C-alpha positions as CSV (number, residue, x, y, z in Angstrom):
1,M,-30.3,-6.0,31.6
2,Y,-26.7,-5.0,33.6
3,L,-24.7,-7.4,31.3
4,L,-26.7,-5.9,27.9
5,K,-25.6,-2.4,29.3
6,N,-21.9,-3.4,29.7
7,I,-21.8,-4.9,26.2
8,S,-23.7,-1.9,24.9
9,Y,-21.1,0.7,26.4
10,G,-18.0,-1.8,25.7
11,I,-19.3,-1.6,22.1
12,W,-19.6,1.9,22.1
13,Y,-16.3,2.7,23.8
14,C,-14.4,0.6,21.5
15,L,-15.8,1.7,18.4
16,H,-16.1,5.7,19.3
17,Q,-14.9,6.9,22.5
18,Y,-11.6,5.1,22.7
19,W,-10.7,6.8,19.5
20,I,-11.7,10.3,21.2
21,D,-9.9,9.5,24.4
22,A,-6.5,8.2,22.8
23,S,-6.2,10.8,19.9
24,D,-3.3,12.6,18.8
25,P,-4.7,16.6,19.6
26,R,-3.1,17.7,16.5
27,I,-4.8,15.8,14.1
28,N,-8.7,16.1,15.7
29,H,-9.4,19.6,13.9
30,L,-9.0,17.9,10.6
31,P,-11.9,16.4,8.6
32,L,-12.8,12.5,9.1
33,F,-10.5,12.7,12.2
34,E,-12.9,15.1,14.3
35,G,-14.3,12.4,16.4
36,G,-14.6,8.7,15.9
37,P,-14.4,6.5,12.7
38,E,-17.9,6.7,12.0
39,I,-17.7,8.5,8.8
40,V,-15.3,6.3,7.5
41,L,-16.8,2.7,8.0
42,L,-19.7,4.7,6.6
43,I,-18.1,5.8,3.3
44,L,-16.1,2.2,3.1
45,A,-19.8,0.6,3.7
46,T,-20.9,2.7,0.9
47,Y,-18.2,1.8,-1.3
48,L,-18.5,-2.1,-0.7
49,L,-22.2,-1.7,-1.4
50,F,-22.0,-0.1,-4.5
51,V,-19.1,-2.2,-6.2
52,K,-20.5,-5.5,-4.9
53,I,-24.3,-4.6,-5.3
54,I,-25.8,-1.6,-6.6
55,G,-22.9,-0.8,-9.0
56,P,-23.1,-4.3,-11.1
57,W,-27.1,-4.0,-10.7
58,W,-27.4,-0.7,-12.3
59,M,-24.6,-1.7,-15.1
60,Y,-26.8,-5.2,-15.8
61,D,-28.2,-4.1,-18.9
62,R,-26.3,-1.2,-20.0
63,K,-23.4,-0.5,-22.1
64,P,-20.0,0.5,-20.6
65,Y,-19.4,3.9,-19.9
66,D,-16.7,6.1,-22.0
67,V,-14.7,7.3,-18.5
68,F,-11.2,7.8,-20.9
69,I,-10.9,11.7,-20.0
70,P,-12.1,11.5,-16.3
71,M,-10.0,8.4,-15.5
72,L,-7.0,10.0,-17.4
73,L,-7.2,12.9,-15.2
74,Y,-7.6,11.1,-12.0
75,D,-4.5,8.9,-12.7
76,I,-2.4,12.1,-13.7
77,I,-3.5,14.0,-10.6
78,M,-3.3,10.9,-8.3
79,A,0.2,10.0,-10.1
80,I,1.4,13.9,-9.2
81,I,0.0,13.9,-5.7
82,N,1.7,10.9,-4.5
83,A,5.0,11.9,-6.0
84,V,4.7,15.4,-4.4
85,I,4.1,13.5,-1.1
86,F,7.2,10.7,-1.6
87,L,9.6,13.5,-2.5
88,S,8.4,16.0,0.5
89,I,9.2,13.0,3.0
90,I,12.3,12.3,1.4
91,V,13.7,16.1,1.6
92,N,11.7,17.0,4.9
93,H,10.9,13.9,7.3
94,I,13.4,11.1,7.2
95,D,16.7,12.8,8.3
96,Y,18.7,10.4,6.1
97,G,16.9,7.6,7.6
98,Q,17.7,8.7,11.6
99,R,14.0,9.3,11.9
100,F,13.4,5.6,11.6
101,L,15.6,5.0,14.8
102,Q,13.3,6.9,16.6
103,F,11.3,4.3,19.0
104,K,9.9,6.7,21.4
105,F,6.1,8.1,20.9
106,P,6.1,11.4,19.7
107,D,5.6,14.4,22.0
108,P,1.9,15.3,21.3
109,N,2.4,18.8,22.3
110,D,5.1,19.5,19.8
111,H,3.6,21.9,17.1
112,S,6.6,22.8,15.4
113,E,6.7,23.9,11.6
114,R,8.0,20.6,10.6
115,T,6.0,18.4,12.9
116,I,2.5,20.1,11.6
117,S,4.2,19.6,8.1
118,E,4.8,15.8,8.6
119,I,1.0,15.4,9.9
120,N,-0.4,17.1,7.0
121,N,1.6,15.0,4.7
122,G,0.2,11.9,6.6
123,Y,-3.3,13.1,6.2
124,L,-2.8,14.2,2.3
125,C,-1.6,10.4,1.6
126,Y,-4.5,9.5,3.7
127,L,-6.9,11.2,1.5
128,T,-5.2,9.7,-1.6
129,R,-6.1,6.4,-0.3
130,L,-9.6,7.1,0.0
131,A,-9.8,8.7,-3.4
132,D,-8.2,5.2,-4.7
133,L,-11.6,3.9,-4.2
134,L,-12.8,5.6,-7.3
135,D,-10.6,3.0,-8.9
136,T,-13.1,0.7,-8.4
137,V,-15.8,2.8,-9.5
138,F,-14.2,3.2,-12.9
139,F,-13.9,-0.6,-13.1
140,V,-17.5,-0.8,-12.2
141,L,-18.4,2.0,-14.6
142,R,-16.6,0.2,-17.5
143,K,-18.3,-3.3,-16.9
144,K,-14.6,-4.6,-15.6
145,Q,-15.9,-6.7,-13.0
146,Q,-13.3,-9.4,-13.4
147,Q,-10.9,-6.9,-12.0
148,I,-12.7,-6.2,-8.9
149,T,-10.9,-9.3,-7.0
150,F,-11.1,-10.3,-3.3
151,L,-7.7,-8.6,-3.1
152,H,-8.4,-5.8,-4.8
153,I,-11.5,-5.2,-2.7
154,Y,-9.4,-6.0,0.6
155,H,-6.4,-3.9,-0.2
156,H,-9.0,-0.9,-0.6
157,T,-11.0,-1.6,2.0
158,L,-8.4,-2.2,4.8
159,V,-5.5,0.0,4.0
160,P,-7.9,3.2,4.6
161,L,-9.3,1.8,7.8
162,I,-6.1,0.7,9.4
163,G,-4.8,3.9,8.1
164,W,-6.7,6.3,9.9
165,M,-6.4,4.2,13.1
166,A,-2.6,4.7,12.8
167,L,-2.8,8.5,12.0
168,K,-5.7,9.2,14.7
169,I,-3.6,7.8,17.6
170,A,0.2,8.6,16.4
171,P,0.7,10.3,13.2
172,Q,4.1,10.7,13.7
173,A,5.2,7.1,13.9
174,P,8.3,6.3,12.3
175,V,6.3,3.3,11.1
176,I,3.8,5.5,9.4
177,I,6.4,7.9,8.0
178,L,8.4,4.5,6.4
179,F,5.0,3.2,5.0
180,L,3.8,6.7,3.7
181,M,7.4,6.9,2.1
182,L,7.2,3.6,0.4
183,N,3.5,3.3,-0.4
184,S,3.5,7.1,-1.7
185,F,6.6,6.2,-4.5
186,I,4.7,3.0,-5.3
187,H,1.3,4.7,-6.3
188,A,3.0,7.4,-8.1
189,V,4.7,4.7,-10.2
190,M,1.3,2.5,-10.3
191,Y,-0.8,5.7,-11.6
192,T,1.8,6.5,-14.0
193,Y,1.4,3.2,-15.7
194,Y,-2.2,3.4,-15.4
195,A,-2.2,6.8,-17.2
196,L,-0.1,5.3,-20.1
197,A,-1.9,2.5,-20.2
198,A,-4.9,4.1,-21.0
199,F,-4.0,4.9,-24.3
200,G,-4.6,1.2,-25.2
201,N,-2.2,-0.1,-27.8
202,H,-0.4,3.1,-28.9
203,L,1.9,2.8,-25.9
204,R,1.9,-1.1,-24.8
205,R,5.2,-1.9,-25.8
206,Y,6.7,0.7,-23.5
207,L,4.6,-0.8,-20.5
208,W,7.0,-3.5,-20.0
209,W,7.7,-2.8,-16.7
210,K,3.9,-3.6,-15.2
211,K,5.0,-6.6,-13.3
212,Y,7.9,-4.5,-11.4
213,I,5.0,-2.4,-9.6
214,T,3.9,-6.0,-7.8
215,Q,7.5,-6.5,-7.0
216,L,8.0,-3.2,-5.2
217,Q,4.7,-4.1,-3.4
218,L,6.1,-7.1,-2.1
219,I,9.2,-5.3,-1.5
220,Q,7.2,-2.6,0.7
221,F,5.7,-5.7,2.6
222,T,8.8,-7.2,3.5
223,I,10.5,-3.8,4.8
224,C,7.2,-2.9,6.6
225,G,6.9,-6.1,8.3
226,I,10.8,-6.3,9.3
227,Y,10.4,-2.9,10.8
228,G,7.0,-3.6,12.5
229,I,8.5,-6.7,14.2
230,L,11.4,-4.1,15.5
231,M,8.8,-1.8,16.6
232,V,6.9,-4.2,18.5
233,F,9.8,-5.0,20.8
234,L,11.4,-1.4,20.7
235,A,8.9,0.9,20.5
236,E,8.1,2.9,23.6
237,G,4.8,4.1,24.5
238,F,2.9,3.4,21.2
239,P,-0.5,1.6,22.0
240,K,1.0,-2.3,20.9
241,F,-2.2,-3.4,19.3
242,L,-1.5,-1.0,16.3
243,F,1.4,-2.7,15.7
244,W,0.2,-6.6,15.9
245,L,-3.0,-5.4,13.7
246,G,-0.6,-4.0,11.2
247,F,2.0,-6.9,11.9
248,A,-0.9,-9.6,11.5
249,Q,-1.8,-7.9,7.9
250,N,1.5,-7.3,6.2
251,P,1.9,-11.3,5.8
252,F,-1.5,-11.6,4.5
253,F,-1.1,-9.1,2.3
254,F,2.5,-10.3,1.2
255,Y,0.9,-13.6,0.3
256,M,-2.2,-12.1,-1.7
257,F,0.0,-9.8,-3.6
258,Y,2.7,-12.8,-4.2
259,D,-0.1,-15.1,-5.5
260,F,-1.2,-12.4,-7.7
261,Y,1.8,-12.2,-8.9
262,R,2.6,-15.7,-9.6
263,K,-0.8,-16.1,-11.3
264,S,-0.2,-13.2,-13.6
265,Y,3.6,-13.6,-14.6
266,H,5.0,-16.8,-13.6
267,N,2.0,-19.3,-14.8
268,K,1.9,-16.9,-18.3
269,K,5.7,-17.8,-18.8
270,K,5.0,-21.7,-18.2
271,H,2.2,-21.4,-21.0
272,L,4.4,-19.8,-23.7
């Protein structure tokens, strides 16, 4: 009984109390970050349940829904928000790259206007990564189940989860700023492509640059991976498990995206 109690407490502490004890006080008031990760886990569990079970079951004997207008509006809004986040980071938060040379844990008592703006940028970007889940919902409603690959689901699930952990504990970590900068730029380009592609064959000949989106993602993983190694050895005061978690995922993401790129573009060239 004593052992069972200790195990239960350990699980509860890891899944809830640790994130309250170790959290940055400047982000605790924001929705989804007020306590532990339970709400985020519930959102992701609901997402997985819908895209893998409920959605396909619901659409089984139904025709694909016409979601052109909501999907187009979604793509345009997401492109604009990500572009704004990217420009805000470039203009206000990287100090010509010097920001990425600050390896000490940021002062959690710093409530300057610039710092709060930086944290709010990270929070807004996090919300857009949750909004990315709608991308899969549109696939389900359009009966495009073949596009819901393991890579797609893994990426859409892991990024919000790891992002929550990182922002909860160290919203000002330079590696987070780097990731937000690169990721928001890529998503601005990606959603611009989606919005244009929604018009079908009318604009298809102008969308020759699709493959470069995946190339940008591979560059992102390479840069973040190299920088993550530096953070593991040079960072002071940061919880090491966060860097090891990101460092472990980076090569896996790189491999999956490269495999997708190779199958989508290199193999096609061979068959031409």
